[in-house]
N, C-alpha and C positions, 0 to 999 in steps of 0.2 A: 335275785334270780327271777322272782315273780314279775317285777316291773319290766325286766328285760324281755320276758316272754310276751307281755302285753304290748310292748313297743314293737316287737318283731311281728306280732299278729296284725297290729295296726298298719305297719308298713306294707305287709303283704296285701292287706285289704285295699289300701290306697292304690297300689300298683295294679291290682286286679280291676278296680273301678276305672282307672285311667285306660287300661288296655281295652276294656269293653266300651269306652266312650261315654260312660255314665259319670255322674258326680262321684268324686271319691268319697269313701267312707271317712267321716271325721275321725281324727285321732282323739281318743278318749282315754285319759290316763287316770289311774286311781290316785287319790290324795288322802292322807290321814293328817292328824294333828301336827305331825312333824314336818309336813310338806310346805307349810305357809312361810316359814323362815327361808327356805330354799327359793321359793318363788320371789319373795321380796329381795333377797340377795341377788338373784339372777337379773332382776330389773333395775338395780341401782344404776343411776345415770339416766334413767328414763322415768317417765311418769307412768305409774301402774294403777290400773283400775281393775279391781277384783269384784266381780258380780256373782253373788250367790243366788241361785234360782232353782226352780223345780218344774217339771213338765205339768204337774197338777195345779200350779199356781198361775191363774189367769193374768194378773198384772205382770208377772215375771215373763211370761210368753209374749205379752204385748210390748214390753219395753226392750226385749232382747235385740230386735232389729235396729233400734237406735244406738245400741252399743256397737253393733257391727258397722254402722255408718261412721260412728266416731272413730273406730279403729281404722277403717279404710281412709278416712279423711286426714287423720293425724299421725299415722304410724311413722311416716318419714320424718316427722317433727319430734319423735321420741316418745311415742305413746304405746304402751302395751295394755291390751284388754285381755283379761283372763276370766273365763266362765267356769264356775264351780257348781255343779249340780248336786243338790242334796237328796235327789231321788234315792230311795233305798228299798223299794219292794223287789220282788223276785225277778221282774222283767225290766228293772231300772236301766241297765246298760243298753238294752235293745231300744227302749223308748227314747232315751236321751240321744243315742246315736242317730236314730231315725229323725228326730226333731232337728238336730244340728245339721243333718244332711239337707233337710227340706228348706232350711233358712240359709244354706250355703256358708256355714262356718268352715273356714279353710285353715284355721290355726288350731294348735292343740288346745283341748279343753280338759277339764277334770271332773271326776265324779267322787263323791264322798265314799271313803272306804274305812270304816272304823266300827269298833264294837262299843265305843263310849261316846255317845253324842255330846254329852256335857263337856267332856275333855276336848272334843273337836271344836265346839263353839267357843269355849274359853281360850283355846289356843289362838283362835283368830282374833278375838277381842273379849275381855272379861265383861264389858258392858253390853255386848250383843246378846240378845235373847235367843237367837237362832231363827227368828222370823225372817221370811223372804217376801219380796225381793229385798236384798241387802247389798249395798255397794260401799266398798272401801277404796278410798283414793289416796295414793302415796305420792309424795313429791320425789324429785330426782335423788334426794339423799336417802330415800327409803323410809321417810317419816310419814306417819298417818296424818293426813290433813283433813279428810272428811269421812264421816260414817253416816250413811243414809239408809234407813230401814223403811223404804217406801218406793213406789214406782216413780221413775224419773223420766221426763220427756227430753227431747232433743235440746231445747234451749237451756234447760237446767243442767244437763250434762256439759254442754259447751261452756256455760258460765263457771262451772266448777273446774273444768280441765284447762281451758284456754290460758288463764293466768299462770298456771304451773308449767305449761309448755314454753312460756316466754322467759322463764327463769333459767 
């Protein structure tokens, strides 16, 4: 029920933003440790790039536009880019939504919602420390191909994703 309410609020906000002629409010959905399998399953048949970031992480903020360009360039070729914010202070949702709006993210993004950070991190990948920026790239079969815990630039992203899109 809670997820339904969040989705409904986001849809109303998007409609209001469009009616006023402003940028729509980005759809920001909660995700916990159980949501990763659903995201991977939903993207089977497509290449999935999951980027974990935070508004307080300078390298995360700097690389995020490169992921947007990647999505815009390769979406029709079968690429899904998913942003997962790990911001968790009292104003996290507001800060994340404001940032995503500023950089024109037009697809649904996620924000960590869990009481157990370790369980959240291990559900994503047991070898991931939880450090950001972190990027996980899956092939069309839903298999993890690359895990990078560092800032990535455009040419690095292209070199990691292009071969997968050709498969």
